[in-house]
C-alpha positions as CSV (number, residue, x, y, z in Angstrom):
1,M,29.0,-35.8,-48.7
2,T,31.9,-37.8,-47.1
3,G,33.4,-41.2,-48.0
4,H,32.0,-43.2,-51.0
5,G,28.4,-43.4,-49.7
6,R,25.6,-41.4,-50.9
7,F,23.9,-38.9,-48.6
8,V,21.1,-40.5,-46.8
9,V,18.1,-38.9,-45.2
10,V,15.8,-40.8,-43.0
11,P,12.2,-39.7,-43.4
12,A,9.7,-39.9,-40.6
13,A,6.1,-38.8,-40.0
14,Y,4.6,-37.2,-36.8
15,V,1.0,-36.9,-35.8
16,F,-0.2,-34.5,-33.0
17,L,-3.8,-35.0,-32.2
18,L,-5.4,-31.7,-31.1
19,R,-8.5,-30.9,-29.3
20,D,-10.0,-27.9,-27.4
21,G,-9.9,-28.2,-23.7
22,V,-10.7,-26.1,-20.8
23,A,-7.2,-24.4,-20.8
24,G,-7.0,-24.1,-24.4
25,V,-5.7,-26.3,-27.0
26,E,-4.6,-29.7,-25.8
27,V,-2.2,-32.1,-27.6
28,L,-2.1,-35.8,-27.2
29,L,1.5,-37.0,-26.1
30,Q,3.1,-40.4,-25.3
31,L,5.7,-41.2,-22.8
32,R,8.5,-43.1,-24.6
33,R,9.7,-46.3,-22.9
34,G,11.6,-49.2,-24.0
35,T,12.6,-47.8,-27.6
36,G,16.3,-47.2,-26.8
37,Y,15.6,-43.5,-28.2
38,M,14.5,-40.8,-25.9
39,D,12.9,-43.0,-23.4
40,E,11.2,-41.3,-20.6
41,H,10.5,-38.3,-22.8
42,W,7.1,-37.2,-24.1
43,A,6.3,-37.3,-27.8
44,A,3.9,-37.2,-30.6
45,A,1.2,-39.9,-29.8
46,A,1.9,-41.4,-33.1
47,A,5.2,-41.1,-35.2
48,G,7.5,-43.5,-37.3
49,H,9.6,-43.9,-40.3
50,V,8.3,-43.6,-43.7
51,E,8.5,-46.9,-45.5
52,R,9.8,-47.5,-48.9
53,G,7.2,-46.5,-51.5
54,E,5.0,-44.6,-49.0
55,T,4.3,-41.0,-48.6
56,A,4.7,-39.2,-45.4
57,Y,0.9,-38.5,-45.5
58,D,0.2,-42.3,-45.6
59,A,2.9,-43.1,-43.0
60,A,1.1,-40.5,-40.6
61,H,-2.2,-42.6,-41.2
62,R,-0.5,-46.0,-40.8
63,E,1.4,-44.9,-37.5
64,A,-1.7,-43.5,-35.9
65,R,-3.7,-46.8,-36.6
66,E,-0.6,-48.9,-35.3
67,E,0.5,-46.9,-32.4
68,I,-2.8,-45.3,-30.9
69,G,-5.8,-47.2,-32.7
70,V,-7.2,-44.3,-34.6
71,G,-8.1,-43.9,-38.3
72,D,-9.9,-41.7,-40.8
73,L,-7.6,-38.7,-39.5
74,D,-8.3,-35.2,-41.2
75,L,-4.5,-34.5,-41.3
76,T,-3.2,-30.9,-41.7
77,F,0.4,-30.5,-42.7
78,V,2.5,-28.3,-40.4
79,T,6.2,-28.4,-41.3
80,A,9.0,-30.4,-43.0
81,M,12.0,-30.2,-40.5
82,Q,15.4,-31.2,-41.7
83,R,17.5,-32.1,-38.7
84,T,21.1,-33.3,-38.0
85,R,22.9,-34.5,-35.1
86,S,26.4,-35.9,-35.5
87,G,26.8,-36.1,-39.2
88,E,26.4,-40.0,-39.2
89,P,23.8,-41.0,-42.0
90,I,21.1,-42.3,-39.4
91,D,21.3,-38.9,-37.9
92,E,20.2,-36.9,-41.0
93,R,16.6,-36.8,-41.1
94,I,13.6,-35.1,-42.5
95,D,10.5,-35.2,-40.4
96,F,7.0,-34.4,-41.7
97,F,4.6,-33.1,-38.9
98,F,0.9,-33.1,-39.3
99,T,-1.8,-32.3,-36.7
100,A,-5.3,-33.9,-36.5
101,R,-8.4,-32.5,-35.0
102,T,-10.9,-35.2,-36.0
103,W,-10.5,-39.1,-36.3
104,T,-12.4,-42.2,-35.7
105,G,-11.8,-44.3,-32.7
106,E,-10.6,-43.7,-29.1
107,P,-6.9,-43.2,-28.8
108,H,-5.2,-45.9,-26.6
109,L,-1.9,-47.3,-26.4
110,V,-1.6,-50.2,-28.8
111,E,2.3,-51.0,-28.2
112,P,2.6,-50.7,-24.4
113,D,6.1,-52.1,-24.8
114,K,7.2,-48.9,-26.4
115,A,5.3,-46.4,-24.5
116,A,4.4,-46.0,-20.7
117,D,1.5,-43.5,-20.8
118,L,-0.8,-41.5,-23.1
119,R,-1.8,-38.0,-21.9
120,W,-3.7,-34.9,-23.2
121,S,-1.8,-31.7,-22.2
122,P,-2.4,-28.2,-22.9
123,L,-0.1,-26.7,-25.4
124,T,0.8,-23.9,-22.8
125,A,1.6,-26.6,-20.1
126,L,3.5,-29.5,-21.7
127,P,4.9,-32.3,-19.5
128,D,8.5,-32.4,-19.0
129,P,10.8,-33.6,-20.9
130,V,9.4,-33.5,-24.4
131,V,11.6,-34.7,-27.2
132,P,13.6,-31.5,-28.2
133,H,12.8,-31.3,-31.9
134,E,9.2,-32.2,-31.2
135,L,9.1,-29.6,-28.7
136,A,10.4,-26.9,-31.3
137,V,7.2,-27.8,-33.4
138,L,4.9,-27.8,-30.4
139,D,6.1,-24.2,-29.3
140,A,5.5,-23.1,-32.9
141,L,2.0,-24.4,-32.9
142,R,1.4,-22.8,-29.6
143,T,2.7,-19.4,-30.8
144,G,1.2,-19.6,-34.3
145,R,4.6,-19.4,-35.6
146,T,4.8,-22.6,-37.7
147,T,6.6,-22.5,-41.2
148,A,6.6,-24.9,-44.0
149,Y,10.3,-25.7,-43.6
150,S,12.3,-25.9,-40.5
151,T,15.6,-26.9,-39.0
152,F,16.9,-28.5,-35.9
153,G,20.5,-29.2,-34.8
154,F,22.5,-27.2,-37.4
155,P,25.0,-24.6,-36.4
156,P,23.5,-21.0,-36.3
157,D,25.3,-20.1,-39.5
158,H,24.0,-23.0,-41.4
159,D,20.3,-22.5,-40.3
160,H,18.1,-20.9,-42.8
161,D,15.0,-20.4,-40.6
162,P,15.6,-17.1,-39.2
163,D,12.1,-16.7,-37.6
164,H,12.7,-19.7,-35.3
165,E,15.6,-19.3,-33.1
166,E,14.2,-22.1,-30.9
167,H,15.1,-24.6,-33.7
168,R,18.6,-24.2,-33.5
């Protein structure tokens, strides 16, 4: 902890919708645009901050409704990723990743001012570029090497996720 402030971690929830396609498992991704963060990168179809008093699980459900218009997701927890970038409070994050293979409604862009496209892509042939920390999770899903806890952005000597070199 530096200065007089408390250590602050920003929580977020991510949902990767998955389905079986002709080329194997496919994931639904959105092309970010107009957000000011990672615009023109592919990302989870639904994701956002966990609000005060809300669980990550509830946030995942809410974001899926708000961003792609689907409900009743059967969520499976994938990993909690602790990540950092520059040491500023807003850059200290804990991301909760979920997958869902069943839901109600047809996914569509609800917020076209924040995303330019929505596309199913095989896990083995993702579009480029994908938001880097999300790509680390997608790679782990593709290879079957997910862990309950992962890290991203820490120096190698601080990374306690020895099985996932790509998370560094």
